[in-house]
N, C-alpha and C positions, 0 to 999 in steps of 0.2 A: 283644586286643579292647578293653581299657580304654584303651590308648594310641590306638587307632583312633578310639574314641568321643571322646576328648579332642581329637584333631586335627580331627575333623568339627565338634565344638562350637566350637573356636577359629575354623575357617573360616567357620562360620555367623555367629559374633559379628563377625568382620571384615567379612563380606559385608553384614550388617545395618548396621554402622557406616558402611561405604562408601556403601550405598544412602541412608542418612539424610543423610550429608554431601553426596552428589550432589544429592539433592532440595533441600537447603538452598541449595546453590550455584546450582542451576537457578532456584530461586525468586528469589534476589537478582539474578541476571543477567537473568532475564526481566523482572523489575520495572524494573531499571535501563534495559534496552533499550527497554521500553515508554515509560518516562518521557522518555528521550532522544529517541525518535521523536516523542513528543507535543510536547516543547519545541522541537524543530527545526521541526516542522510549524507551530507557533504563530509562531516567528520568521519563517519564510518567508511565512506569511499576513500578519503585521503589516507586513513589508517591502513586500509587494505592495499592501496597502491604502495605506501611506504613499506609495508610488510613484503610485498611482492618484489620490490626493488632490493630490499635487504637480503632476501633469499638469493637473488641473482648475484649480488656482490659477495655473499658468502661462498657461493659456488666458485667464483673467480679466485677467492683467497684459498679455498681448499685445493683447487686445481694447481695453483702456484705452489702451495705448500707441499704437494706430493713430489715435486722435483727436488731431489737431494743433491745430486752432482751431475747435471745434464751435460751430454755431449752436444754442443750447439749445432753441429753439422748434420745431426741425424734428421732424417725426413719422416720418421715414424714416432716422434716423441709423444704423440697423443695416444699411442697404442695402449700403454698401461693405464691411461686415464679414461678410456672410453666407457668402461663399466661404471666408473665413479660418476662421471658427468651425467650420464643418462639415468643414474639412480636418483638424481635430484628431480627428474621429470620436468625440467624447465623447458620453455619453448624457444630456445635460442635458434637463430637462423643458421649460424655457422660458428664453430669454435676453431681456433687456429693457434699454432705455435710459431712465434716470430723469433728467430735466432739473431743475436747480435754478432756478426761475422767480421773478422779482420781481413785485410786484403789477401793475406796468404792462405785464407781458408775458403776462398771462392771456388777454387777448382775442386776441393774435396766435397764441398756442399753440392756442386753440380753433379758429381758422381753419386753422391748419396741420393739425390733426387731421382736420378736415372734408375738406381737400384730399387727405389720405392715404387717405380712404375708410373711416374708422372710423365705426361706426353711431351712437355717442354721442360727439360731438366736444367736449362741454363739459368744463371743468375742475371736478372735484367731489371730495368727500371719499372716503376709502378704502372706505367702506361704501356707496358709490353715492348718498349723500345730498348735497344742495347745500351749497356752502361757506357757513360763517357769516361774519358781518361781521368778526369778529376774524381769521379765517383769511385773508380777502381783503386784510388790511392787512399780512401778513407773507410772508416768503419760503417757498415751498412746493416740495417735491420731488415732481414730477409724472411719472407713467409715460407717456412720449411714443411709444415704439415697442417692439415685441416680436417674438419669433420662437420658434416658428412662429405664424403668424396662422391662426386657425380660429374656429369658432363659439363656442368656450369662451373663448379668450384675447382675442378682440377686445373683449369687454366690459370688460377691465381698463384699456385705454388712456384717459388723461385723469384717472385717479384720483390724488389727492394722498396720499402714504403717510406723512406726518409723524405722524399720530395712530394709525397701525397699531401694534398691540401688539408685533408681531414686527419688522416692517420699519422702523418709526420709530427704535427704539434702534439697530438694526443700521446704518442709513444714517448716523445721528449719530456712531456710533463710527468708521465708515469715514472720515467727513469729518475727525474729530479726529486719527486716527492716520495718515491718508494712505496706507493700504495695504489689500489685500483683507481683508475681515472676514466671518466666517460667522455666520449667525443661529442661534438655538436651533432644535431640531427642531420642525417645524410642518407641518400638512397643506398640500399643494400644490394650488393652483387652486380648491379648494372645501373646505368644512368637513370632509367625510368623505373627502377625497382621500388619496392615498398620503403617508405620512410622509416628510419630506425636510428639506433645509437650503437656504438661499439664500446665495450668495457675492456680496457687494457690493464693487465696486472703484471708488474715486474717479477721475474723469477730470480731470486738471490741464492746462489749455492751456499752450502754450509761454510761458515767461516769467511765469507766474502761480502763486501758491501757494494760490489759492482754487479749490475744486472747481467746475467748470461743470456737473457732473452725475455720474451713476454708471452703470456697466455691471454688471448682475447676471445670475447664472446659478443656476438652481434644479436640484437633483439629488435623486433618490430615495435614501433611506438604504440600501435593500436592495442596490443595485448598488455603492454605495461600500464597504459592509462585506464584499463578496464572500462572502456567507453562504449562498448557495444551492448548496452542494456536498454532496450526500448521501453521498459516499464519504469525506469527511474524518473525521479522528479526533476532532473536537471540534465543538461548536456555538458560535456567536459572539454576544455580547451587548454592546451599547453602553451605557455608564453614562449615564443620562438627566441632563443638566445642569439640567433644570427642577425636579427633585425630588431630595432627598438619598438616598432609599431606593428608587429606581426604575431600571429599565433598559429598553432597547429591543432586541427580539429579532426575528430574521427566520427564517421557516421555510424548508424545502428549495425552495419555489417562489418565494422572494424576497419574500413578503408580510411587512410589518413591522408590529409592534404594540408598545405600551408596556405594561409590567407592573410591579407592585411586587415587591420582593424578598421571597421566602418564607422564614420562619424555618427550616423543616425541608426546604428545597428542595435541589437538587443543589449539591454543594460546588464552589466556583470553584477551578480548577486554576492558571491563570496569568493575569496582568494585564499588558497592554501599552498604551503611550501613543503616539498619533500626533498630528501637528500639522496643522491645517487652518484657514485663515481667521483667523490670529492668535490661536488658542486651542488648548489641548490637549484631546484626546478620549481617554477610557479605554475600551479594548476588553477585555472579560472572556471567557475561554475555558473552556467546560465540556466535560470529556471525555465521549465517547459510550459508553465501555465502562469497566468496573471493572478497571483494570490489576492490582490486587492479587489479585482473584478469579481472573483469567486466569493469573497467575503461580502461584497456589496450586494450581490445577487441573493445570497442567503439571508442577509439582514433585511432586504426588501421583502422577501417571502415571509419572514417571521413577522415583520411589521404589518403586512397585509393580513396575515392570520390573526394577529392581535386586534386589528381594526374590525375584522369580521366577527370575532368573538365579542368585542365590545358592543357591536350592533345587536348581536343575539341577546346578550345579557340585558342591555338597556330595553330591548323590546319585551323580553320576558318580564323584567321588573316593572315596566309600564303596564303590561297586561295584568299582572298579579295585583299591583297597587290599585289599579282602577277597579278590579273586582273587589278588593278590600273596601274601597270607598262605597261601592254599592252595598256591600255587606253591612257596613256601619249604619246605613239608613234603615236597615231591616231589623236590627237587634232592638231589644226592649230596654236595655239598661246600658249606661256608659261603662260601668265596671265590667260587665260581661263582654262587651265589645273589645275593651282594651286587653283583657286576658286572652280572648280568642285571637285578636290581631297579633299579639306577642307570640303566641304559640305558632300561628301560621308563618310568621316571618322567620322564627327560629328554625322551623322545619324546612322552609324554603332555602334559607342560608345553608343549612346542612346539606340539602340535596344539590344545590348549585355548587357548593364547594366540592362535593363528591364528583359531580360531572366535570368541573374545571380541573380537578386533580387528574381524572382519567384522561381528559383531552390533553392536558399538559404533558402527561407521561407519553401519550401517543405521539405528540409533536416532537418531544425531545428524542425519543428512541427512533422515530422514523427519520428525522433529520440529523442523525448522528454523523460524526466526522467521517468523510470519505464516501458518503452515500451519493448515488447518481440522482441528480435533481429531478429528472423527468420521472423515473420510476418511483422516487420518494414522494413526489407530488401525487401520483396516481394512488399509491398506497394510503397516503394521508387522507385524500378525499374519500376513498372507500371506507376507511376506518371511522372517520367522522360521520359519514353517511350512515354507517351501521349504528353509531351512537344516537344520531338524530332519529332513526327509525324507532329505537327503544324508547326514547323520550316521548315520541308521538304516541306510541302504544300505552305508555304509562299515563300520559295526559288524558287519553280517551277513557281509561279505566279509573281516573281520579286516583292514580297511584295505589290502586288496590291489587296490583299484580299484573303480569303479562302472560297470556297463554303461550306455553312453550312452543307449540307448533307455529304460532305467529312469527317467531324469530326466523323461520325458514322461508319467508316470502322472497320473491324474486327481486324486489326493490331493495332488500336488505343485504343479500349475499349473492355472489356470482354462482352460475351453474346450478341455480335452485331447481331447474327442470330435471336435472339428473340425480336429484337426491330423493331417495325413498325414506319417508319419515314413518317410524314405527314407535308407538308408545302411548301410554294413557294421557288423556287430555288434562293437564294440570296447569295451574297458574303459579309462576315463580315470582319471588319478591323483586323489587326494583334493583337492589344491589346485585342479586343473582342474575337478573335479566341483562344488566350492563356487562357483566363478566362473560356470560354465555354468548351474548351477541358478538362481542369481539372474538371470542373463541371460535364460533361458527364461521365468522368472516375469514379468520386466518386459515382455518382448515379448508374452506371452499376456495379461497383465492390461490392456494398452492396445489389444487388438484389439476394436473397437467391436461391441457386439451389436445396437445399434439402428439404425445408419445404414449404408447400402451403396449402390452404384451401381445395382443391379438389384433392390433390395428383399429381398435375401437376406443371411444372415449371411456375413461374409468367410470364404472357404475358405483354410486355412493349410497350407503345405507346408514342412516342415523337412527339409532335405536336406544330407548331408555326404558327403565322399569323401576318400580318401587318395591323394596323388600323390607321385612320387619314390621313392627307395630308402630303406634303413634309416638312412643317415647324413644324407641331405638331404631326408627326407620332409616333406611339409606337410599340414596338416589344413585343409580348406576347408569352411566351414559357410555355408548360405544359408537364410534365413527369408523367406518371401514370403506376403503376405496379399492374396488376390485379392478382387475386387468391392469395393475401397475406393479412396480417393483422399485427397489432402491436405486436401480440404474436408470429407470425411465422417469421416475417422478421428480419434478423440480424440488430442490431442497427447501426446507423452511428457512425464512429470514431470521436474522438475529433477534428481532423483536418478536417474531412468531415463536421461536424456541423459548424465549423467556416467558411469554404469555402462556404457552402450552404446558411447560414443565413447572413453572413456579407461581406466576401471578394468579391465573385462574384457579388452580387448586388451593392456594393459600386464601384467596378471597372467599371460597366456599368451605374452607376448613376441611378439605379432603386431600386426595392424592391422585396422581395421574401417571400414565405411562404411554409411550408410543413405540411401535415396533413394526417391522415388516414380516409378513408371512411369505409363502412361496408365490402367492398371486395377489396380495393386497397389502395396503398400508392401514394400520389400525391405531386409533387413539382411544384410550379408555380413561374415564374420570369417575371417581367414586367420592361422594360427599354425604355428610349427615343431612337427613331430610329437613331438619329444623332450620338449617341455613339456606336451603333452596326455597322452601316455603316458609317465610318468616312471619308467623302469626302475630308476633309482637308489633312489627312494623305495620301490618294490616290493621290491627286494632287501634294503633295510634292515629293512623290516617282516617279511620272511620270516626274517631272521636273529634277530629278537627273538622270533618265534613258535617257533623250533626248540628242542626239548627240550635241557636242559643235560646234558652227558655228563661 
């Protein structure tokens, strides 16, 4: 007994150690997987944002390149470009033509604005005030045409943008660098308008190095940041170039606002840089979930399962070992006892390994990455309970097989009261019983209680039959759920699909198929009878149970 206690204590210590190691490894792996998924999602998002910005910069270059020898005073310069800019299907708020006018061209520009039908055809300051004497004596950048034209945008035509706090420096920089330039974030069209940026591109006539004007496109920041995805792993913030400790964020509806960085706010996970309009923009990504907390919860659950399995194994080992000690006192010879004990332990190890392999597969596939912990816990408990029920039946029969009808008891599978069982009373082997118990649990757990074609719970028929002779006999099983369809029945889980289509058929050496009829869901399994009723296993168990002589 002292030796038995020592062995059980050693097994318990090993089980606790393995459970702790498994929990530690699961924590590290889960955390690494979450971080990798977050980093990959950020990289994909940043690439999409950069691609989106590049498309809009390309549109500006194409629009500027379509001007060959523009007449700067014309107020309908965008007319030949309208089809081209809309062909890109970009989401600009307003496109405009800004002409660089000399003082002697102001009068002609006003006349051209009047001919184009603008309601205020005068050349005036950016804030709608008249031009000062100083401004009338220098070159001005005047907004001469815009798209789309509506009641809000028409009032912008004729305004000189040189003194504008945002547009003035942007136009000057575009003129100096000779390439598309983006402005600082600014409200669009009105003081309280949506926050956005304006991309300004100089137009250089053929053979000239002096800009005749500028084509501009304004965009809302929300659409450029691609920040309105409520299913993403992170939220996006744009570092505000106007203030050192500020950022611009967009909610799930795409509404953009500026805010100051909070000292105790959420920690920034990843920073990415994109280029647009001749400048770099920094995108900050904040994770929406605590990956470390999620990993610790998963590790705690795995560790608890490991401790529970250790307790079960130690209990089973203690029970069997104690039975072996009693058996040793009853045998007649030491040699016969040692042979019998060796055989029993080998068989026990074989069966325990099989059970542990099945439970390990259940735990691994149920707790796969991305599973909901509550639903995964319920499924795991149900599947382990189904396996426990099979082990209980096998123990009651001394591993001589399990009545197939006994696998449909209410304590083993859900909705057992709605299952009509039809078939001959046969006993299946322990290996077949384990596979069939998990198979029946998966089928029963996915039979929907709430939806049906006629407002009733689905009626289930489990039918099996034996065909052929003793050498070529086959086992045919058919599961059919009536009053359901592909639209009303809850879909099988990933683990269920693998079990139904591959694991169970391969374990029995057969094949399976599942499909929907007009009024039912059907699962069929065909396997050789010799794998379902394993006489070799039954004979080996009977030999182990026979008294030593």
